[in-house]
A tleap script that builds the chain and sets N, CA, C and O, in Angstrom:
source leaprc.protein.ff14SB
mol = sequence {
  NMET ASP LEU ILE ILE LYS GLU ARG ARG LEU
  ARG TRP LEU GLY HIE VAL LEU HIE MET GLU
  ASP ASP ARG ILE PRO LYS GLN ALA MET TYR
  TRP GLN MET GLU SER GLN ILE ARG ARG LYS
  PRO GLY ARG ARG ARG MET ASN TRP ILE ASP
  THR ILE ALA ARG ASP LEU LYS SER ILE GLY
  ILE ASP TRP ASP GLU ALA GLU GLN ALA VAL
  VAL ASN ARG LYS ASP TRP ARG GLU ARG VAL
  ALA GLN CYS VAL PHE ASP THR CGLY
}
set mol.1.N position { 21.049 22.439 4.201 }
set mol.1.CA position { 21.998 22.699 4.648 }
set mol.1.C position { 22.318 21.356 5.729 }
set mol.1.O position { 23.301 20.640 5.917 }
set mol.2.N position { 21.268 21.416 6.177 }
set mol.2.CA position { 21.078 19.983 7.011 }
set mol.2.C position { 21.736 18.510 6.162 }
set mol.2.O position { 22.648 17.820 6.619 }
set mol.3.N position { 21.253 18.342 5.275 }
set mol.3.CA position { 21.116 17.382 4.201 }
set mol.3.C position { 22.466 17.549 3.933 }
set mol.3.O position { 22.920 16.410 4.043 }
set mol.4.N position { 23.349 18.276 3.655 }
set mol.4.CA position { 24.798 18.405 3.452 }
set mol.4.C position { 25.485 18.090 4.477 }
set mol.4.O position { 26.291 17.170 4.340 }
set mol.5.N position { 25.401 18.555 5.389 }
set mol.5.CA position { 25.896 18.053 7.215 }
set mol.5.C position { 25.859 16.406 7.063 }
set mol.5.O position { 26.881 15.768 6.807 }
set mol.6.N position { 24.494 15.761 7.260 }
set mol.6.CA position { 24.413 14.171 6.648 }
set mol.6.C position { 24.611 13.863 5.911 }
set mol.6.O position { 24.444 12.644 5.873 }
set mol.7.N position { 24.926 14.236 5.127 }
set mol.7.CA position { 25.583 13.367 3.859 }
set mol.7.C position { 26.984 13.395 3.984 }
set mol.7.O position { 27.540 12.483 3.371 }
set mol.8.N position { 27.881 14.334 4.726 }
set mol.8.CA position { 29.307 14.623 4.695 }
set mol.8.C position { 29.668 13.846 5.950 }
set mol.8.O position { 30.873 13.742 6.177 }
set mol.9.N position { 28.777 13.257 6.843 }
set mol.9.CA position { 28.775 12.629 8.289 }
set mol.9.C position { 28.911 11.144 7.375 }
set mol.9.O position { 29.963 10.505 7.358 }
set mol.10.N position { 27.888 10.793 6.759 }
set mol.10.CA position { 28.132 9.759 6.513 }
set mol.10.C position { 29.249 8.895 5.253 }
set mol.10.O position { 29.514 7.714 5.026 }
set mol.11.N position { 29.677 10.232 4.651 }
set mol.11.CA position { 31.034 9.922 4.006 }
set mol.11.C position { 31.908 9.807 4.871 }
set mol.11.O position { 32.710 8.908 4.617 }
set mol.12.N position { 32.108 10.428 5.922 }
set mol.12.CA position { 32.875 10.389 7.031 }
set mol.12.C position { 33.041 9.153 7.633 }
set mol.12.O position { 34.082 8.673 8.082 }
set mol.13.N position { 31.810 8.629 7.603 }
set mol.13.CA position { 31.628 7.136 8.569 }
set mol.13.C position { 32.452 6.043 7.558 }
set mol.13.O position { 33.228 5.183 7.975 }
set mol.14.N position { 32.039 6.318 5.880 }
set mol.14.CA position { 32.684 5.479 4.940 }
set mol.14.C position { 33.893 5.758 5.457 }
set mol.14.O position { 34.209 5.138 6.472 }
set mol.15.N position { 34.745 6.644 4.947 }
set mol.15.CA position { 36.379 6.689 5.479 }
set mol.15.C position { 36.661 6.040 6.563 }
set mol.15.O position { 37.673 5.340 6.583 }
set mol.16.N position { 35.968 6.122 7.494 }
set mol.16.CA position { 36.843 6.011 9.026 }
set mol.16.C position { 36.259 4.211 9.130 }
set mol.16.O position { 36.683 3.407 9.960 }
set mol.17.N position { 35.489 3.993 8.341 }
set mol.17.CA position { 35.565 2.470 8.472 }
set mol.17.C position { 36.231 1.549 7.329 }
set mol.17.O position { 36.122 0.325 7.267 }
set mol.18.N position { 36.739 2.139 6.692 }
set mol.18.CA position { 37.732 1.482 5.872 }
set mol.18.C position { 39.157 1.498 6.352 }
set mol.18.O position { 40.015 0.934 5.673 }
set mol.19.N position { 39.567 2.300 7.833 }
set mol.19.CA position { 40.484 2.111 8.501 }
set mol.19.C position { 41.085 1.180 8.803 }
set mol.19.O position { 40.298 0.237 8.881 }
set mol.20.N position { 42.526 0.746 9.133 }
set mol.20.CA position { 42.605 -0.096 10.151 }
set mol.20.C position { 41.831 -0.176 11.283 }
set mol.20.O position { 41.270 0.820 11.739 }
set mol.21.N position { 41.739 -1.372 11.830 }
set mol.21.CA position { 41.135 -1.013 13.592 }
set mol.21.C position { 42.238 -0.429 14.491 }
set mol.21.O position { 41.917 -0.068 15.623 }
set mol.22.N position { 43.284 -0.329 14.154 }
set mol.22.CA position { 44.582 0.300 15.131 }
set mol.22.C position { 44.727 1.530 15.178 }
set mol.22.O position { 45.296 2.147 16.079 }
set mol.23.N position { 43.968 2.204 13.724 }
set mol.23.CA position { 44.044 3.823 13.465 }
set mol.23.C position { 42.808 4.248 14.698 }
set mol.23.O position { 41.766 3.698 15.055 }
set mol.24.N position { 43.507 5.478 15.104 }
set mol.24.CA position { 42.801 6.431 16.314 }
set mol.24.C position { 41.734 6.884 16.382 }
set mol.24.O position { 41.078 7.264 17.352 }
set mol.25.N position { 41.418 6.840 14.781 }
set mol.25.CA position { 39.754 7.601 14.858 }
set mol.25.C position { 38.764 6.706 14.506 }
set mol.25.O position { 37.558 6.944 14.439 }
set mol.26.N position { 39.498 5.363 14.219 }
set mol.26.CA position { 38.154 4.346 14.526 }
set mol.26.C position { 38.181 3.824 15.529 }
set mol.26.O position { 37.152 3.165 15.680 }
set mol.27.N position { 39.122 3.732 16.689 }
set mol.27.CA position { 39.093 3.397 17.692 }
set mol.27.C position { 38.361 4.485 18.653 }
set mol.27.O position { 37.837 4.136 19.711 }
set mol.28.N position { 38.366 5.768 18.219 }
set mol.28.CA position { 37.900 6.640 18.897 }
set mol.28.C position { 36.173 6.610 18.988 }
set mol.28.O position { 35.439 6.931 19.923 }
set mol.29.N position { 35.843 6.080 17.603 }
set mol.29.CA position { 34.600 5.933 17.115 }
set mol.29.C position { 33.757 4.784 17.808 }
set mol.29.O position { 32.591 4.932 18.175 }
set mol.30.N position { 34.373 3.812 17.919 }
set mol.30.CA position { 33.892 2.499 18.953 }
set mol.30.C position { 33.875 2.881 20.287 }
set mol.30.O position { 32.918 2.454 20.932 }
set mol.31.N position { 34.854 3.719 20.994 }
set mol.31.CA position { 34.901 4.223 22.619 }
set mol.31.C position { 33.863 3.884 22.662 }
set mol.31.O position { 33.208 3.641 21.649 }
set mol.32.N position { 33.350 3.756 24.040 }
set mol.32.CA position { 32.350 4.070 25.082 }
set mol.32.C position { 32.815 4.790 26.032 }
set mol.32.O position { 33.908 4.456 26.490 }
set mol.33.N position { 31.874 6.403 26.798 }
set mol.33.CA position { 32.201 6.715 27.873 }
set mol.33.C position { 32.110 6.070 29.140 }
set mol.33.O position { 30.998 5.664 29.476 }
set mol.34.N position { 33.218 5.879 30.012 }
set mol.34.CA position { 32.402 5.059 31.530 }
set mol.34.C position { 31.228 5.128 32.001 }
set mol.34.O position { 30.970 6.331 32.012 }
set mol.35.N position { 30.215 4.469 32.464 }
set mol.35.CA position { 29.133 4.566 33.191 }
set mol.35.C position { 29.189 5.213 34.053 }
set mol.35.O position { 28.201 5.875 34.371 }
set mol.36.N position { 30.531 5.289 34.872 }
set mol.36.CA position { 30.226 6.008 36.311 }
set mol.36.C position { 30.283 7.077 36.066 }
set mol.36.O position { 30.131 7.717 37.106 }
set mol.37.N position { 30.464 7.874 35.003 }
set mol.37.CA position { 30.313 9.383 34.790 }
set mol.37.C position { 29.233 9.788 34.602 }
set mol.37.O position { 28.562 9.201 33.754 }
set mol.38.N position { 28.691 10.866 35.273 }
set mol.38.CA position { 27.252 10.890 35.170 }
set mol.38.C position { 26.836 12.717 34.692 }
set mol.38.O position { 27.218 13.722 35.291 }
set mol.39.N position { 26.152 12.663 33.723 }
set mol.39.CA position { 25.993 14.224 33.014 }
set mol.39.C position { 24.190 14.736 34.471 }
set mol.39.O position { 23.366 14.146 35.170 }
set mol.40.N position { 24.523 15.908 34.152 }
set mol.40.CA position { 23.576 16.600 34.729 }
set mol.40.C position { 22.556 16.385 34.452 }
set mol.40.O position { 22.494 16.033 33.274 }
set mol.41.N position { 21.217 16.414 35.159 }
set mol.41.CA position { 19.723 16.078 34.737 }
set mol.41.C position { 19.684 16.818 33.327 }
set mol.41.O position { 20.355 17.776 32.942 }
set mol.42.N position { 18.589 16.007 32.603 }
set mol.42.CA position { 17.724 17.115 31.452 }
set mol.42.C position { 18.296 15.865 30.271 }
set mol.42.O position { 18.884 14.821 30.555 }
set mol.43.N position { 18.050 16.181 29.399 }
set mol.43.CA position { 18.291 16.223 27.750 }
set mol.43.C position { 19.512 15.547 27.848 }
set mol.43.O position { 20.534 15.982 28.377 }
set mol.44.N position { 19.270 13.906 27.034 }
set mol.44.CA position { 20.585 13.488 26.959 }
set mol.44.C position { 21.610 13.924 25.791 }
set mol.44.O position { 21.294 13.700 24.623 }
set mol.45.N position { 22.533 14.392 26.025 }
set mol.45.CA position { 23.109 14.588 24.398 }
set mol.45.C position { 23.519 13.596 23.432 }
set mol.45.O position { 23.487 12.397 23.711 }
set mol.46.N position { 23.776 13.886 22.684 }
set mol.46.CA position { 23.842 13.287 21.264 }
set mol.46.C position { 25.142 13.218 21.496 }
set mol.46.O position { 25.839 14.163 21.867 }
set mol.47.N position { 25.577 11.893 21.248 }
set mol.47.CA position { 27.094 11.501 20.463 }
set mol.47.C position { 27.264 11.254 19.375 }
set mol.47.O position { 26.222 10.964 18.787 }
set mol.48.N position { 28.266 11.227 18.710 }
set mol.48.CA position { 28.266 11.274 17.143 }
set mol.48.C position { 27.665 9.797 17.019 }
set mol.48.O position { 26.624 9.766 16.362 }
set mol.49.N position { 28.108 8.564 17.517 }
set mol.49.CA position { 27.444 7.177 16.767 }
set mol.49.C position { 25.807 7.159 17.113 }
set mol.49.O position { 24.951 6.518 16.504 }
set mol.50.N position { 25.648 7.885 18.058 }
set mol.50.CA position { 23.691 7.903 17.571 }
set mol.50.C position { 23.256 8.925 16.544 }
set mol.50.O position { 22.284 8.703 15.822 }
set mol.51.N position { 24.081 10.232 16.455 }
set mol.51.CA position { 23.788 10.714 15.223 }
set mol.51.C position { 23.958 10.018 13.874 }
set mol.51.O position { 23.138 10.161 12.967 }
set mol.52.N position { 25.056 9.257 13.773 }
set mol.52.CA position { 25.404 8.342 12.632 }
set mol.52.C position { 24.351 7.305 12.526 }
set mol.52.O position { 24.049 6.907 11.401 }
set mol.53.N position { 23.624 6.714 13.806 }
set mol.53.CA position { 22.699 5.755 13.688 }
set mol.53.C position { 21.402 6.632 13.265 }
set mol.53.O position { 20.726 6.165 12.349 }
set mol.54.N position { 21.088 7.566 13.705 }
set mol.54.CA position { 19.992 8.361 13.323 }
set mol.54.C position { 20.457 8.542 11.502 }
set mol.54.O position { 19.766 8.227 10.533 }
set mol.55.N position { 21.218 8.877 11.508 }
set mol.55.CA position { 21.432 9.095 9.698 }
set mol.55.C position { 21.024 8.033 8.919 }
set mol.55.O position { 20.059 8.121 8.159 }
set mol.56.N position { 21.827 6.827 9.080 }
set mol.56.CA position { 21.497 5.868 8.495 }
set mol.56.C position { 20.236 5.258 8.488 }
set mol.56.O position { 19.775 5.021 7.372 }
set mol.57.N position { 19.451 4.892 9.634 }
set mol.57.CA position { 18.110 4.296 9.834 }
set mol.57.C position { 17.546 5.745 8.741 }
set mol.57.O position { 17.047 5.455 7.653 }
set mol.58.N position { 17.680 7.237 9.143 }
set mol.58.CA position { 16.854 7.940 7.828 }
set mol.58.C position { 17.201 7.572 6.644 }
set mol.58.O position { 16.439 8.075 5.818 }
set mol.59.N position { 18.377 6.622 5.957 }
set mol.59.CA position { 18.214 6.015 4.326 }
set mol.59.C position { 18.097 4.556 4.312 }
set mol.59.O position { 18.373 3.606 3.580 }
set mol.60.N position { 17.569 4.800 5.433 }
set mol.60.CA position { 16.772 2.690 5.859 }
set mol.60.C position { 18.052 1.589 5.522 }
set mol.60.O position { 18.011 0.683 4.690 }
set mol.61.N position { 19.477 2.033 6.643 }
set mol.61.CA position { 20.689 0.572 6.685 }
set mol.61.C position { 20.402 0.766 8.084 }
set mol.61.O position { 19.755 1.693 8.571 }
set mol.62.N position { 21.061 -0.402 8.808 }
set mol.62.CA position { 21.416 -0.159 10.043 }
set mol.62.C position { 22.995 -0.237 10.388 }
set mol.62.O position { 23.686 0.089 9.422 }
set mol.63.N position { 23.484 -0.478 11.166 }
set mol.63.CA position { 24.962 0.070 11.536 }
set mol.63.C position { 25.497 -1.225 10.695 }
set mol.63.O position { 26.351 -1.142 9.812 }
set mol.64.N position { 25.000 -2.168 11.019 }
set mol.64.CA position { 25.796 -3.883 10.463 }
set mol.64.C position { 25.780 -3.666 8.997 }
set mol.64.O position { 26.833 -3.632 8.360 }
set mol.65.N position { 24.514 -3.505 8.392 }
set mol.65.CA position { 24.110 -2.891 6.950 }
set mol.65.C position { 25.553 -2.130 6.264 }
set mol.65.O position { 26.197 -2.587 5.319 }
set mol.66.N position { 25.802 -1.064 6.893 }
set mol.66.CA position { 26.521 -0.113 6.820 }
set mol.66.C position { 28.155 -0.416 6.718 }
set mol.66.O position { 28.902 -0.058 5.807 }
set mol.67.N position { 28.473 -1.125 7.828 }
set mol.67.CA position { 29.681 -2.022 7.885 }
set mol.67.C position { 30.207 -2.551 6.449 }
set mol.67.O position { 31.152 -2.272 5.712 }
set mol.68.N position { 29.147 -3.431 6.423 }
set mol.68.CA position { 29.547 -4.410 5.359 }
set mol.68.C position { 29.174 -3.390 3.465 }
set mol.68.O position { 29.679 -3.830 2.432 }
set mol.69.N position { 28.517 -2.465 3.464 }
set mol.69.CA position { 28.188 -1.339 2.120 }
set mol.69.C position { 29.552 -0.400 1.989 }
set mol.69.O position { 29.952 0.204 0.994 }
set mol.70.N position { 30.048 -0.463 3.119 }
set mol.70.CA position { 31.363 0.744 2.450 }
set mol.70.C position { 32.126 0.083 1.508 }
set mol.70.O position { 32.611 0.679 0.546 }
set mol.71.N position { 32.342 -1.656 1.797 }
set mol.71.CA position { 33.251 -2.134 1.373 }
set mol.71.C position { 33.907 -2.088 -0.286 }
set mol.71.O position { 34.971 -2.306 -0.864 }
set mol.72.N position { 32.311 -1.594 -0.635 }
set mol.72.CA position { 32.480 -1.329 -1.873 }
set mol.72.C position { 32.267 0.144 -2.187 }
set mol.72.O position { 31.104 0.548 -2.212 }
set mol.73.N position { 33.308 1.028 -2.439 }
set mol.73.CA position { 33.234 2.186 -2.189 }
set mol.73.C position { 32.252 3.220 -3.242 }
set mol.73.O position { 31.843 4.343 -2.947 }
set mol.74.N position { 32.036 2.534 -4.440 }
set mol.74.CA position { 31.371 3.446 -5.193 }
set mol.74.C position { 29.972 3.207 -4.882 }
set mol.74.O position { 29.296 4.222 -4.715 }
set mol.75.N position { 29.358 2.013 -4.761 }
set mol.75.CA position { 28.154 1.751 -4.590 }
set mol.75.C position { 27.707 2.708 -3.086 }
set mol.75.O position { 26.673 3.374 -3.030 }
set mol.76.N position { 28.570 2.619 -2.103 }
set mol.76.CA position { 28.816 3.835 -0.817 }
set mol.76.C position { 28.323 4.915 -1.050 }
set mol.76.O position { 27.206 5.280 -0.683 }
set mol.77.N position { 29.190 5.601 -1.754 }
set mol.77.CA position { 29.220 6.995 -2.278 }
set mol.77.C position { 27.900 7.053 -2.918 }
set mol.77.O position { 27.060 7.589 -2.194 }
set mol.78.N position { 27.450 6.644 -4.109 }
set mol.78.CA position { 26.219 6.704 -4.503 }
set mol.78.C position { 24.724 6.651 -3.578 }
set mol.78.O position { 23.680 7.301 -3.637 }
set mol.79.N position { 25.218 5.513 -2.701 }
set mol.79.CA position { 24.174 5.191 -1.852 }
set mol.79.C position { 23.712 6.890 -0.533 }
set mol.79.O position { 22.681 7.436 -0.140 }
set mol.80.N position { 25.108 7.063 -0.346 }
set mol.80.CA position { 25.385 8.525 0.804 }
set mol.80.C position { 24.700 9.184 -0.232 }
set mol.80.O position { 23.531 9.351 0.116 }
set mol.81.N position { 25.039 9.864 -1.944 }
set mol.81.CA position { 24.719 10.869 -2.554 }
set mol.81.C position { 23.056 11.009 -2.730 }
set mol.81.O position { 22.341 12.011 -2.766 }
set mol.82.N position { 22.758 9.652 -2.819 }
set mol.82.CA position { 21.095 9.523 -2.897 }
set mol.82.C position { 20.439 9.993 -1.618 }
set mol.82.O position { 19.448 10.690 -1.838 }
set mol.83.N position { 20.610 9.876 -0.845 }
set mol.83.CA position { 20.194 10.482 0.521 }
set mol.83.C position { 20.009 11.658 0.167 }
set mol.83.O position { 18.838 11.862 -0.152 }
set mol.84.N position { 20.778 12.661 0.075 }
set mol.84.CA position { 20.160 13.955 -0.157 }
set mol.84.C position { 19.130 14.498 -1.059 }
set mol.84.O position { 18.475 15.538 -0.984 }
set mol.85.N position { 19.147 12.999 -2.439 }
set mol.85.CA position { 17.748 13.326 -3.305 }
set mol.85.C position { 16.548 12.661 -2.573 }
set mol.85.O position { 15.410 13.037 -2.854 }
set mol.86.N position { 16.747 11.728 -1.685 }
set mol.86.CA position { 15.591 10.974 -1.226 }
set mol.86.C position { 14.877 11.860 -0.274 }
set mol.86.O position { 13.674 12.120 -0.221 }
set mol.87.N position { 15.843 12.265 0.455 }
set mol.87.CA position { 15.165 12.985 1.974 }
set mol.87.C position { 15.077 14.646 1.622 }
set mol.87.O position { 14.442 15.463 2.289 }
set mol.88.N position { 15.720 14.881 0.640 }
set mol.88.CA position { 15.335 16.209 0.544 }
set mol.88.C position { 14.176 16.614 -0.409 }
set mol.88.O position { 13.832 17.793 -0.496 }
savepdb mol mol.pdb
quit
């Protein structure tokens, strides 16, 4: 089940990275919370970007490579689908 969720997150990443820069989902993806806001002590919460970065690392690519890889949709789909077989 976790592998399916990871695949869907990576597919969504490809979808959002194809969007124009003025689209709200793409802007939200790069949005950073203000540093003045403090969370209660304890374990740091994972945000979506941190989770995606961890997923990308598990398939052997970094964020910059992912931004370039999504340009070719067919290759991106194959690479994302392969992550289920390689890590599963």
